[in-house]
All heavy atoms as an XYZ file, in Angstrom:
788
protein
N       0.853     -1.160     -0.018
C       0.009      0.006      0.009
C       0.905      1.247      0.002
O       1.951      1.256      0.587
C      -0.895     -0.007      1.239
C      -1.813      1.194      1.332
S      -2.903      1.111      2.734
C      -4.365      0.576      1.847
N       0.420      2.271     -0.628
C       1.188      3.527     -0.645
C       0.368      4.641     -0.072
O      -0.868      4.511      0.127
C       1.615      3.890     -2.132
O       0.384      4.056     -2.876
C       2.458      2.822     -2.715
N       1.015      5.751      0.161
C       0.329      6.915      0.641
C      -0.414      7.571     -0.523
O       0.159      7.842     -1.558
C       1.348      7.887      1.260
C       0.671      9.204      1.731
C       2.094      7.254      2.443
N      -1.726      7.781     -0.308
C      -2.516      8.408     -1.358
C      -2.507      9.903     -1.210
O      -2.609     10.428     -0.086
C      -3.987      7.879     -1.289
C      -4.100      6.387     -1.464
C      -5.514      5.914     -1.233
C      -5.595      4.406     -1.327
N      -6.924      3.911     -1.022
N      -2.373     10.598     -2.342
C      -2.240     12.063     -2.339
C      -3.632     12.675     -2.507
O      -4.363     12.314     -3.398
C      -1.369     12.443     -3.548
C      -0.539     13.660     -3.504
C       0.512     13.640     -2.499
C       1.288     14.917     -2.711
N       1.617     15.603     -1.504
N      -3.962     13.597     -1.627
C      -5.200     14.379     -1.791
C      -4.935     15.630     -2.588
O      -3.980     16.363     -2.313
C      -5.805     14.737     -0.395
C      -6.229     13.462      0.313
C      -6.965     15.704     -0.533
C      -6.741     13.660      1.729
N      -5.711     15.844     -3.655
C      -5.558     17.000     -4.514
C      -6.881     17.759     -4.567
O      -7.960     17.155     -4.503
C      -5.197     16.536     -5.903
C      -3.963     15.691     -5.996
S      -2.428     16.457     -5.501
C      -2.184     17.550     -6.862
N      -6.801     19.077     -4.728
C      -7.977     19.953     -4.937
C      -9.027     19.788     -3.841
O     -10.219     19.838     -4.113
C      -8.616     19.677     -6.318
C      -7.618     19.891     -7.425
O      -6.875     20.827     -7.446
N      -7.568     18.920     -8.364
N      -8.575     19.617     -2.590
C      -9.473     19.458     -1.476
C     -10.480     18.306     -1.620
O     -11.497     18.274     -0.962
C     -10.246     20.745     -1.202
C      -9.368     21.911     -0.777
O      -8.471     21.678      0.044
O      -9.571     23.031     -1.271
N     -10.169     17.325     -2.453
C     -11.091     16.231     -2.701
C     -10.855     15.122     -1.698
O      -9.833     14.390     -1.736
C     -10.859     15.665     -4.128
C     -11.801     14.498     -4.459
O     -12.648     14.148     -3.596
O     -11.701     13.944     -5.547
N     -11.766     14.990     -0.729
C     -11.624     14.015      0.326
C     -12.529     12.744      0.134
O     -12.804     12.048      1.107
C     -11.912     14.634      1.690
O     -13.227     15.153      1.700
C     -10.946     15.757      2.005
N     -12.964     12.547     -1.078
C     -13.912     11.441     -1.326
C     -13.355     10.097     -0.803
O     -14.030      9.387     -0.080
C     -14.209     11.326     -2.867
O     -14.653     12.603     -3.306
C     -15.248     10.289     -3.126
N     -12.118      9.759     -1.184
C     -11.541      8.501     -0.730
C     -11.255      8.488      0.776
O     -11.516      7.482      1.464
C     -10.207      8.204     -1.456
C     -10.348      7.651     -2.821
C      -9.010      7.201     -3.397
O      -8.599      6.094     -3.045
O      -8.386      7.934     -4.138
N     -10.787      9.594      1.263
C     -10.523      9.728      2.733
C     -11.811      9.532      3.517
O     -11.847      8.776      4.461
C      -9.926     11.132      3.010
C      -9.695     11.508      4.494
C      -8.624     10.578      5.106
C      -9.242     12.946      4.597
N     -12.858     10.193      3.126
C     -14.169     10.051      3.808
C     -14.734      8.650      3.728
O     -15.424      8.252      4.634
C     -15.172     11.088      3.248
C     -14.780     12.530      3.535
O     -13.957     12.772      4.465
O     -15.241     13.413      2.814
N     -14.414      7.937      2.640
C     -14.931      6.597      2.479
C     -14.122      5.541      3.240
O     -14.624      4.432      3.472
C     -14.940      6.220      0.988
N     -12.922      5.896      3.663
C     -12.059      4.936      4.377
C     -12.636      4.624      5.781
O     -13.030      5.547      6.469
C     -10.658      5.502      4.484
N     -12.642      3.378      6.094
C     -13.138      2.995      7.444
C     -12.213      3.548      8.493
O     -12.657      4.160      9.468
C     -13.211      1.483      7.498
C     -13.832      0.937      8.820
C     -14.066     -0.542      8.723
C     -14.464     -1.158     10.021
N     -15.836     -0.927     10.414
N     -10.881      3.384      8.336
C      -9.902      3.952      9.228
C      -8.770      4.537      8.333
O      -8.296      3.856      7.445
C      -9.299      2.907     10.177
C      -8.310      3.535     11.118
C     -10.376      2.238     10.992
N      -8.374      5.772      8.630
C      -7.340      6.412      7.829
C      -6.349      7.197      8.683
O      -6.729      7.687      9.775
C      -7.967      7.329      6.818
N      -5.161      7.311      8.169
C      -4.166      8.234      8.754
C      -3.994      9.317      7.738
O      -3.686      9.073      6.573
C      -2.831      7.516      8.996
C      -1.626      8.413      9.352
C      -1.868      9.133     10.665
C      -0.370      7.561      9.397
N      -4.219     10.573      8.134
C      -4.026     11.696      7.240
C      -2.864     12.524      7.722
O      -2.768     12.925      8.879
C      -5.289     12.590      7.204
C      -5.139     13.924      6.456
C      -4.839     13.716      4.995
C      -6.448     14.767      6.628
N      -1.912     12.770      6.813
C      -0.721     13.590      7.095
C      -0.908     14.884      6.297
O      -0.880     14.890      5.108
C       0.531     12.818      6.614
C       1.761     13.700      6.533
O       1.874     14.658      7.338
O       2.631     13.419      5.674
N      -1.097     16.004      7.064
C      -1.139     17.289      6.408
C       0.199     17.936      6.573
O       0.699     18.078      7.671
C      -2.297     18.173      7.034
C      -2.332     19.534      6.325
C      -3.629     17.486      6.941
N       0.841     18.276      5.459
C       2.224     18.742      5.477
C       2.414     19.865      4.409
O       1.470     20.342      3.845
C       3.159     17.576      5.197
O       2.844     17.000      3.924
N       3.689     20.185      4.183
C       4.034     21.128      3.120
C       5.410     20.771      2.610
O       6.274     20.219      3.332
C       4.045     22.573      3.643
N       5.674     21.058      1.352
C       6.960     20.693      0.713
C       8.149     21.375      1.352
O       9.236     20.847      1.354
C       6.922     20.973     -0.800
O       6.609     22.363     -1.009
C       5.919     20.098     -1.494
N       7.974     22.571      1.881
C       9.040     23.346      2.479
C       9.346     23.011      3.958
O      10.276     23.511      4.503
C       8.759     24.856      2.349
C       7.403     25.218      2.853
C       6.274     25.394      2.087
C       6.983     25.422      4.202
N       5.197     25.679      2.916
C       5.639     25.732      4.223
C       7.651     25.378      5.449
C       4.903     25.982      5.362
C       6.911     25.605      6.619
C       5.546     25.946      6.549
N       8.507     22.190      4.551
C       8.583     21.888      5.975
C       9.602     20.775      6.277
O       9.421     19.613      5.872
C       7.170     21.511      6.426
S       7.099     20.753      8.061
N      10.654     21.116      6.986
C      11.714     20.143      7.339
C      11.201     18.965      8.152
O      11.429     17.819      7.756
N      10.464     19.186      9.235
C       9.908     18.040     10.000
C       8.954     17.181      9.178
O       8.943     15.944      9.323
C       9.176     18.711     11.162
C       9.874     20.018     11.342
C      10.245     20.482      9.962
N       8.258     17.814      8.241
C       7.338     17.048      7.371
C       8.145     16.102      6.468
O       7.735     14.953      6.298
C       6.466     17.988      6.486
S       5.443     19.132      7.407
N       9.221     16.605      5.947
C      10.097     15.788      5.087
C      10.684     14.645      5.849
O      10.838     13.537      5.356
C      11.231     16.602      4.454
C      10.757     17.604      3.426
C      11.949     18.400      2.922
C      11.500     19.505      2.000
N      12.620     20.363      1.570
N      11.043     14.917      7.120
C      11.688     13.910      7.982
C      10.727     12.802      8.343
O      11.109     11.638      8.460
C      12.241     14.544      9.223
N       9.433     13.149      8.502
C       8.474     12.139      8.959
C       7.867     11.325      7.765
O       7.305     10.287      7.945
C       7.376     12.843      9.810
C       6.822     11.890     10.817
C       6.282     13.447      8.948
C       5.956     12.563     11.876
N       7.970     11.896      6.567
C       7.399     11.251      5.380
C       7.800      9.766      5.171
O       6.941      8.927      4.943
C       7.664     12.040      4.132
N       9.095      9.426      5.293
C       9.461      8.024      5.113
C       8.862      7.122      6.187
O       8.541      5.963      5.939
C      10.978      8.007      5.219
C      11.418      9.407      5.095
C      10.273     10.298      5.459
N       8.671      7.637      7.401
C       8.092      6.890      8.497
C       6.636      6.579      8.147
O       6.111      5.467      8.352
C       8.189      7.625      9.817
C       7.514      6.895     10.943
C       9.643      7.875     10.159
N       5.951      7.597      7.612
C       4.523      7.427      7.262
C       4.414      6.413      6.112
O       3.524      5.557      6.096
C       3.881      8.785      6.936
C       3.801      9.580      8.200
C       2.546      8.604      6.280
C       3.469     11.025      8.021
N       5.318      6.461      5.142
C       5.332      5.543      4.042
C       5.513      4.112      4.582
O       4.856      3.172      4.165
C       6.457      5.880      3.049
C       6.496      5.018      1.815
C       5.384      5.301      0.858
O       5.015      6.445      0.627
O       4.826      4.283      0.312
N       6.451      3.930      5.499
C       6.723      2.648      6.104
C       5.471      2.128      6.843
O       5.119      0.938      6.754
C       7.875      2.747      7.105
C       8.365      1.443      7.646
C       9.564      1.620      8.503
O      10.597      2.140      8.052
O       9.479      1.237      9.719
N       4.780      3.046      7.591
C       3.547      2.628      8.304
C       2.466      2.186      7.321
O       1.702      1.280      7.646
C       3.060      3.785      9.165
C       3.735      3.992     10.502
C       3.240      5.218     11.185
C       3.627      2.785     11.407
N       2.406      2.830      6.183
C       1.375      2.467      5.210
C       1.614      1.025      4.752
O       0.618      0.320      4.487
C       1.358      3.440      3.996
O       2.437      3.207      3.108
N       2.863      0.621      4.680
C       3.178     -0.766      4.278
C       2.878     -1.745      5.455
O       2.244     -2.737      5.223
C       4.646     -0.869      3.873
C       5.040     -0.063      2.660
C       4.380     -0.482      1.398
O       4.105     -1.685      1.233
O       4.179      0.383      0.518
N       3.365     -1.388      6.618
C       3.243     -2.259      7.783
C       1.787     -2.473      8.214
O       1.427     -3.539      8.669
C       3.945     -1.648      8.994
C       5.447     -1.892      9.027
C       6.084     -1.361     10.281
O       5.511     -1.539     11.380
O       7.133     -0.731     10.174
N       0.967     -1.419      8.088
C      -0.415     -1.482      8.573
C      -1.443     -1.615      7.440
O      -2.595     -1.332      7.646
C      -0.701     -0.260      9.439
C       0.176     -0.125     10.679
C      -0.051      1.153     11.404
C       0.005     -1.334     11.631
N      -0.973     -2.058      6.272
C      -1.860     -2.265      5.146
C      -2.961     -3.246      5.567
O      -2.694     -4.263      6.232
C      -1.096     -2.826      3.962
N      -4.188     -2.882      5.218
C      -5.290     -3.721      5.624
C      -5.959     -3.286      6.929
O      -7.108     -3.591      7.186
N      -5.216     -2.511      7.715
C      -5.757     -1.992      9.013
C      -6.186     -0.535      8.867
O      -7.108     -0.090      9.566
C      -4.698     -2.089     10.117
C      -4.395     -3.501     10.519
C      -3.425     -3.502     11.681
C      -3.099     -4.945     12.071
N      -2.137     -4.969     13.173
N      -5.511      0.213      7.940
C      -5.889      1.581      7.704
C      -5.357      2.039      6.355
O      -4.449      1.404      5.815
C      -5.369      2.517      8.789
C      -3.926      2.982      8.732
C      -3.749      4.212      9.596
C      -2.941      1.921      9.228
N      -5.941      3.074      5.831
C      -5.508      3.688      4.597
C      -4.696      4.955      4.980
O      -5.048      5.628      5.968
C      -6.648      4.024      3.694
C      -7.374      2.847      3.167
C      -8.508      3.185      2.209
O      -8.245      3.869      1.258
O      -9.628      2.763      2.492
N      -3.684      5.288      4.202
C      -2.828      6.437      4.550
C      -2.913      7.485      3.441
O      -2.779      7.135      2.267
C      -1.351      6.002      4.802
C      -0.502      7.177      5.162
C      -1.306      4.915      5.874
N      -3.106      8.730      3.834
C      -3.299      9.845      2.914
C      -2.329     10.969      3.302
O      -1.985     11.156      4.455
C      -4.702     10.410      2.945
C      -5.763      9.399      2.535
C      -6.258      8.459      3.413
C      -6.211      9.395      1.206
C      -7.221      7.563      3.017
C      -7.181      8.471      0.820
C      -7.691      7.549      1.698
N      -1.937     11.772      2.274
C      -1.164     12.966      2.471
C      -1.872     14.106      1.774
O      -2.342     13.931      0.646
C       0.251     12.831      1.938
C       0.995     14.162      1.983
O       0.984     14.892      1.018
N       1.627     14.442      3.084
N      -1.911     15.277      2.433
C      -2.446     16.473      1.806
C      -1.477     17.583      2.098
O      -1.109     17.862      3.226
C      -3.836     16.809      2.419
N      -1.060     18.260      1.027
C      -0.216     19.438      1.153
C      -1.130     20.602      1.573
O      -2.089     20.895      0.872
C       0.476     19.755     -0.197
C       1.469     20.921     -0.094
O       1.030     22.010      0.308
O       2.645     20.697     -0.347
N      -0.819     21.235      2.695
C      -1.661     22.269      3.236
C      -1.859     23.447      2.281
O      -2.906     24.072      2.211
C      -1.101     22.760      4.566
N      -0.793     23.746      1.515
C      -0.871     24.875      0.611
C      -1.659     24.543     -0.683
O      -2.254     25.428     -1.290
C       0.531     25.384      0.245
C       1.222     25.999      1.449
C       2.590     26.538      1.170
O       3.261     25.987      0.256
O       2.995     27.451      1.876
N      -1.644     23.315     -1.099
C      -2.376     22.840     -2.273
C      -3.860     22.514     -1.940
O      -4.658     22.404     -2.839
C      -1.725     21.642     -2.887
C      -0.341     21.903     -3.474
C       0.348     20.673     -4.000
O      -0.282     19.573     -4.022
O       1.520     20.770     -4.340
N      -4.142     22.363     -0.670
C      -5.475     21.994     -0.220
C      -5.921     22.916      0.875
O      -6.221     22.495      2.028
C      -5.481     20.520      0.269
C      -5.167     19.544     -0.832
O      -6.013     19.176     -1.612
N      -3.892     19.117     -0.877
N      -5.998     24.218      0.624
C      -6.317     25.193      1.685
C      -7.701     25.001      2.308
O      -7.898     25.194      3.515
C      -6.190     26.568      1.004
C      -6.397     26.279     -0.455
C      -5.835     24.909     -0.680
N      -8.659     24.580      1.515
C     -10.005     24.332      2.022
C     -10.008     23.201      3.045
O     -10.665     23.312      4.091
N      -9.285     22.141      2.741
C      -9.185     20.999      3.653
C      -8.485     21.416      4.919
O      -8.922     21.077      6.034
C      -8.491     19.812      2.977
C      -8.279     18.565      3.835
C      -9.626     17.999      4.319
C      -7.501     17.539      3.085
N      -7.366     22.104      4.785
C      -6.578     22.542      5.973
C      -7.491     23.427      6.851
O      -7.462     23.301      8.078
C      -5.355     23.294      5.510
N      -8.246     24.296      6.257
C      -9.134     25.178      7.022
C     -10.229     24.395      7.701
O     -10.496     24.533      8.890
C      -9.713     26.243      6.075
C     -10.289     27.466      6.725
C     -10.636     28.572      5.750
N     -11.019     28.210      4.385
C     -10.217     28.303      3.323
N      -8.985     28.742      3.434
N     -10.638     27.940      2.125
N     -10.824     23.455      6.946
C     -11.931     22.623      7.491
C     -11.476     21.806      8.705
O     -12.163     21.646      9.664
C     -12.440     21.699      6.392
C     -13.478     20.696      6.821
C     -13.863     19.776      5.665
C     -14.596     18.543      6.152
N     -14.782     17.560      5.132
N     -10.215     21.306      8.625
C      -9.718     20.441      9.698
C      -8.925     21.273     10.750
O      -8.325     20.694     11.655
C      -8.780     19.376      9.118
C      -9.490     18.359      8.199
C      -8.473     17.417      7.564
C     -10.535     17.565      9.015
N      -8.940     22.585     10.610
C      -8.315     23.492     11.581
C      -6.834     23.181     11.772
O      -6.386     23.121     12.916
C      -9.072     23.468     12.874
C     -10.492     23.956     12.741
C     -11.163     24.122     14.067
N     -12.443     24.816     13.851
C     -13.595     24.382     14.246
N     -13.670     23.228     14.881
N     -14.720     25.036     14.029
N      -6.162     23.014     10.666
C      -4.682     22.788     10.694
C      -3.984     24.142     10.923
O      -4.083     25.021     10.081
C      -4.217     22.114      9.430
C      -2.734     22.049      9.386
C      -4.862     20.742      9.255
N      -3.341     24.262     12.052
C      -2.626     25.476     12.379
C      -1.092     25.301     12.326
O      -0.364     26.252     12.145
C      -2.968     25.981     13.790
C      -4.480     26.187     13.941
S      -5.129     27.383     12.781
C      -5.452     28.737     13.829
N      -0.659     24.086     12.514
C       0.771     23.735     12.476
C       0.972     22.437     11.736
O       0.054     21.602     11.710
C       1.308     23.566     13.914
O       1.177     24.765     14.626
N       2.150     22.270     11.162
C       2.433     21.008     10.407
C       3.793     20.468     10.874
O       4.615     21.297     11.365
C       2.428     21.247      8.884
C       3.330     22.449      8.509
C       1.001     21.452      8.389
C       3.467     22.647      7.040
N       4.024     19.191     10.752
C       3.135     18.153     10.273
C       1.978     18.012     11.252
O       2.137     18.045     12.474
C       4.003     16.922     10.196
C       5.113     17.159     11.132
C       5.340     18.626     11.144
N       0.811     17.740     10.681
C      -0.412     17.542     11.453
C      -0.976     16.168     11.047
O      -1.388     15.993      9.899
C      -1.388     18.673     11.168
C      -2.478     18.826     12.146
O      -3.155     17.846     12.499
N      -2.699     20.066     12.622
N      -0.956     15.265     11.956
C      -1.353     13.867     11.685
C      -2.681     13.576     12.329
O      -2.859     13.909     13.531
C      -0.325     12.867     12.117
C       1.072     13.103     11.554
C       2.088     12.200     12.272
C       1.097     12.821     10.097
N      -3.574     13.003     11.614
C      -4.924     12.714     12.159
C      -5.320     11.240     11.862
O      -5.065     10.787     10.760
C      -5.972     13.627     11.537
C      -5.865     15.043     11.982
S      -6.808     16.109     10.920
C      -5.494     16.980     10.087
N      -5.881     10.606     12.882
C      -6.516      9.350     12.658
C      -7.973      9.688     12.381
O      -8.602     10.456     13.172
C      -6.408      8.401     13.865
C      -4.942      8.102     14.171
C      -7.197      7.103     13.659
C      -4.207      7.242     13.181
N      -8.523      9.160     11.298
C      -9.916      9.437     10.954
C     -10.682      8.121     10.812
O     -10.141      7.190     10.229
C      -9.988     10.258      9.687
C      -9.249     11.604      9.821
S      -9.311     12.618      8.375
C     -10.957     13.251      8.494
N     -11.859      8.108     11.329
C     -12.742      6.932     11.195
C     -14.005      7.394     10.564
O     -14.714      8.269     11.096
C     -12.976      6.308     12.589
C     -11.661      5.721     13.169
C     -11.878      5.060     14.477
C     -10.535      4.537     14.958
N     -10.599      3.960     16.309
N     -14.274      6.838      9.371
C     -15.437      7.183      8.565
C     -15.613      8.722      8.428
O     -16.663      9.273      8.605
C     -16.689      6.538      9.169
C     -16.581      5.025      9.137
C     -17.665      4.283      9.850
O     -18.474      4.904     10.542
O     -17.709      3.022      9.689
N     -14.482      9.392      8.106
C     -14.505     10.802      7.821
C     -14.413     11.749      9.010
O     -14.375     12.946      8.877
N     -14.386     11.185     10.247
C     -14.320     12.008     11.436
C     -12.974     11.874     12.121
O     -12.467     10.758     12.256
C     -15.405     11.571     12.434
C     -16.828     11.502     11.835
C     -17.651     12.655     12.308
C     -19.077     12.627     11.906
N     -19.313     12.856     10.507
N     -12.416     12.988     12.561
C     -11.072     12.979     13.249
C     -11.314     12.404     14.638
O     -12.159     12.872     15.423
C     -10.510     14.414     13.353
C      -9.236     14.390     14.160
C     -10.278     14.985     11.969
N     -10.555     11.342     14.979
C     -10.675     10.702     16.283
C      -9.413     10.905     17.124
O      -9.439     10.694     18.336
C     -10.981      9.205     16.141
O      -9.944      8.567     15.435
C     -12.310      8.964     15.505
N      -8.281     11.263     16.476
C      -7.041     11.542     17.221
C      -6.195     12.452     16.349
O      -6.249     12.409     15.114
C      -6.312     10.259     17.492
N      -5.431     13.326     17.031
C      -4.557     14.265     16.271
C      -3.201     14.363     16.978
O      -3.153     14.394     18.191
C      -5.237     15.644     16.237
C      -4.505     16.661     15.450
C      -5.161     18.045     15.528
N      -6.533     18.072     15.021
C      -6.931     18.655     13.882
N      -6.078     19.240     13.137
N      -8.200     18.587     13.573
N      -2.177     14.486     16.200
C      -0.805     14.624     16.680
C      -0.131     15.685     15.838
O      -0.120     15.625     14.612
C      -0.021     13.308     16.581
C       1.408     13.370     17.005
C       1.556     13.688     18.500
O       0.886     13.127     19.296
N       2.415     14.616     18.766
N       0.408     16.725     16.479
C       1.040     17.816     15.768
C       2.543     17.813     16.049
O       2.964     17.668     17.234
C       0.454     19.198     16.159
C       1.126     20.317     15.438
C      -1.073     19.191     15.874
N       3.366     17.956     15.017
C       4.773     18.032     15.159
C       5.470     16.706     14.875
O       4.827     15.698     14.646
N       6.792     16.779     14.867
C       7.598     15.570     14.533
C       7.589     14.578     15.690
O       7.579     14.947     16.844
C       9.059     16.018     14.269
C       9.961     14.837     13.958
C       9.961     14.281     12.671
C      10.719     14.269     14.957
C      10.752     13.219     12.390
C      11.547     13.175     14.657
C      11.552     12.641     13.383
N       7.595     13.308     15.322
C       7.745     12.213     16.269
C       8.717     11.202     15.673
O       8.819     11.051     14.479
C       6.388     11.485     16.474
C       5.369     12.232     17.205
C       4.142     11.315     17.433
O       3.904     10.415     16.685
N       3.410     11.598     18.445
N       9.423     10.516     16.537
C      10.300      9.444     16.091
C       9.449      8.319     15.542
O       8.229      8.224     15.830
C      11.183      8.926     17.220
O      10.374      8.201     18.167
N      10.047      7.430     14.765
C       9.341      6.309     14.185
C       8.653      5.461     15.230
O       7.448      5.148     15.099
C      10.267      5.446     13.307
N       9.318      5.072     16.344
C       8.647      4.236     17.331
C       7.460      4.967     18.031
O       6.424      4.374     18.276
C       9.754      3.922     18.374
C      11.032      4.128     17.634
C      10.762      5.176     16.622
N       7.632      6.277     18.275
C       6.578      7.067     18.911
C       5.349      7.175     17.969
O       4.238      6.977     18.405
C       7.036      8.467     19.249
C       8.043      8.565     20.342
C       8.655      9.950     20.467
O       8.891     10.631     19.458
O       8.874     10.364     21.622
N       5.638      7.417     16.705
C       4.512      7.572     15.741
C       3.780      6.248     15.545
O       2.596      6.211     15.583
C       5.078      8.070     14.384
C       4.017      8.296     13.332
C       2.964      9.275     13.769
C       4.685      8.801     12.020
N       4.537      5.188     15.434
C       3.910      3.865     15.263
C       3.052      3.517     16.475
O       1.927      3.046     16.321
C       4.942      2.790     15.024
C       4.356      1.445     14.730
C       5.410      0.386     14.425
C       4.712     -0.926     14.116
N       5.610     -2.026     13.913
N       3.542      3.775     17.668
C       2.814      3.483     18.890
C       1.531      4.337     18.915
O       0.452      3.819     19.305
C       3.676      3.738     20.105
N       1.623      5.589     18.558
C       0.445      6.529     18.570
C      -0.609      5.989     17.565
O      -1.789      5.923     17.938
C       0.889      7.920     18.227
C      -0.268      8.869     18.116
C      -0.991      9.395     19.154
C      -0.880      9.353     16.919
N      -1.968     10.214     18.667
C      -1.926     10.187     17.309
C      -0.613      9.155     15.585
C      -2.753     10.816     16.371
C      -1.415      9.772     14.643
C      -2.481     10.615     15.030
N      -0.157      5.626     16.361
C      -1.110      5.147     15.355
C      -1.798      3.853     15.788
O      -3.015      3.757     15.799
C      -0.376      4.938     13.947
C      -1.311      4.180     13.026
C       0.004      6.265     13.391
N      -0.983      2.912     16.296
C      -1.563      1.658     16.727
C      -2.515      1.814     17.895
O      -3.482      1.084     17.989
C      -0.415      0.615     17.043
C       0.274      0.169     15.769
C       1.404     -0.805     16.040
O       2.052     -0.751     17.101
O       1.674     -1.605     15.123
N      -2.227      2.751     18.784
C      -3.074      2.981     19.924
C      -4.434      3.624     19.553
O      -5.398      3.496     20.288
C      -2.378      3.862     20.972
N      -4.434      4.275     18.370
C      -5.621      4.994     17.982
C      -6.402      4.399     16.829
O      -7.445      4.935     16.422
C      -5.254      6.451     17.652
C      -4.936      7.247     18.884
O      -5.861      7.594     19.652
N      -3.645      7.491     19.164
N      -5.910      3.296     16.285
C      -6.729      2.635     15.208
C      -7.491      1.561     15.859
O      -8.442      1.099     15.707
C      -5.895      2.134     14.009
C      -4.852      1.140     14.469
C      -5.247      3.283     13.346
C      -4.186      0.435     13.305
């Protein structure tokens, strides 16, 4: 499984996912770049348990506004289109994996 890219504020697939991890980031953000490989790895490890999405905050301003994203990286666990957990800022791979597993 790979990380699915959200474009033009289109959350159709995200909203349809039973359980999803959404990473809201930006191309210029250092911590976002550092966490991206960890998120990619989680998408592989947890395939079948959740779907993983990425949305660039600058390319999806409506989505960022709707989800009240004030800082990035902004990671959300979503169940059937609703945010059930949120983590803001960089985390190490073990911390991020533990947070995701605890919230799915």
